[in-house]
C-alpha positions in Angstrom: 25.1 -5.4 71.6 25.5 -9.1 71.2 29.1 -10.5 70.2 29.4 -11.9 66.8 31.0 -14.9 67.8 27.6 -15.5 69.2 25.5 -16.1 65.7 25.2 -19.4 64.3 27.9 -19.8 60.9 26.5 -19.1 57.8 25.6 -22.2 55.6 28.3 -23.2 52.7 25.3 -22.5 49.7 25.3 -18.8 51.3 28.1 -18.3 51.3 28.6 -19.3 47.9 25.9 -17.4 46.5 27.1 -14.6 48.1 30.5 -15.3 46.0 28.5 -15.7 42.7 26.3 -12.0 43.6 29.6 -10.7 43.8 31.8 -12.2 40.7 28.9 -11.3 38.4 28.8 -7.5 40.0 32.5 -7.3 39.7 32.8 -8.3 36.1 29.5 -6.7 35.1 31.3 -3.6 36.5 34.3 -4.3 34.1 32.0 -5.1 31.1 30.2 -1.7 31.5 33.5 0.2 31.4 35.0 -2.1 28.1 31.5 -0.7 26.9 32.1 3.3 27.3 35.5 3.0 26.8 34.8 0.8 22.9 32.0 3.7 22.2 34.8 6.2 23.0 37.0 4.8 21.1 34.0 4.0 17.7 33.9 7.8 17.6 37.0 9.2 16.9 36.1 13.1 15.5 40.3 13.3 13.5 38.6 13.2 9.7 35.6 16.5 8.5 32.7 15.5 6.3 33.9 17.1 3.3 31.1 21.0 3.0 29.9 21.1 -0.6 30.1 24.5 -0.8 31.6 24.9 -4.8 29.5 22.3 -6.4 27.2 22.9 -9.0 25.3 20.1 -10.6 23.9 20.1 -13.3 20.8 21.4 -14.0 17.3 18.7 -13.4 19.4 16.6 -11.3 18.2 16.2 -7.8 20.4 15.0 -5.3 18.8 12.0 -3.1 21.6 10.6 -1.8 25.2 11.7 -0.9 28.9 9.5 0.0 32.1 10.3 0.0 35.9 8.5 -0.2 39.3 8.9 0.8 40.0 11.7 -2.6 35.6 11.3 -4.1 32.9 11.7 -3.3 29.2 10.8 -5.3 25.6 12.2 -5.8 23.0 9.3 -6.6 20.3 11.5 -8.3 16.2 10.6 -8.4 17.0 9.5 -11.9 18.9 6.2 -10.6 22.8 7.7 -11.7 25.6 7.8 -9.1 27.9 10.4 -10.1 30.5 10.7 -8.7 32.6 13.6 -8.2 37.1 14.4 -7.3 37.3 15.7 -3.8 40.4 17.5 -4.6 39.2 20.0 -7.4 34.8 18.7 -7.0 35.4 17.7 -11.3 33.3 15.0 -12.5 34.7 11.4 -11.8 32.6 9.2 -13.4 28.7 8.9 -13.7 27.2 5.4 -13.6 23.4 4.4 -14.7 22.0 2.5 -12.6 20.0 -0.6 -14.7 16.9 -2.4 -13.2 17.6 -6.2 -13.1 
């Protein structure tokens, strides 16, 4: 086996290239770990959604969309009307008719 001291010295630009590639590898690994941590922190499962178990929608209303806030939820029907309900007792809070402009 040959003695490593017998090999010629490595060129300066090759040393710099090796350092750049190593630095890029480290930055990519840190960035990937940060991305995974951000995704894990972004999807907490702290507040479950309202299951809408005892909500009675008036006859003739076909729900097309649903959204909820802290103490309310809203159902949009196919007649362009928004029905806003209280989350605590599912009572109708407000009805808003959407008119085209």
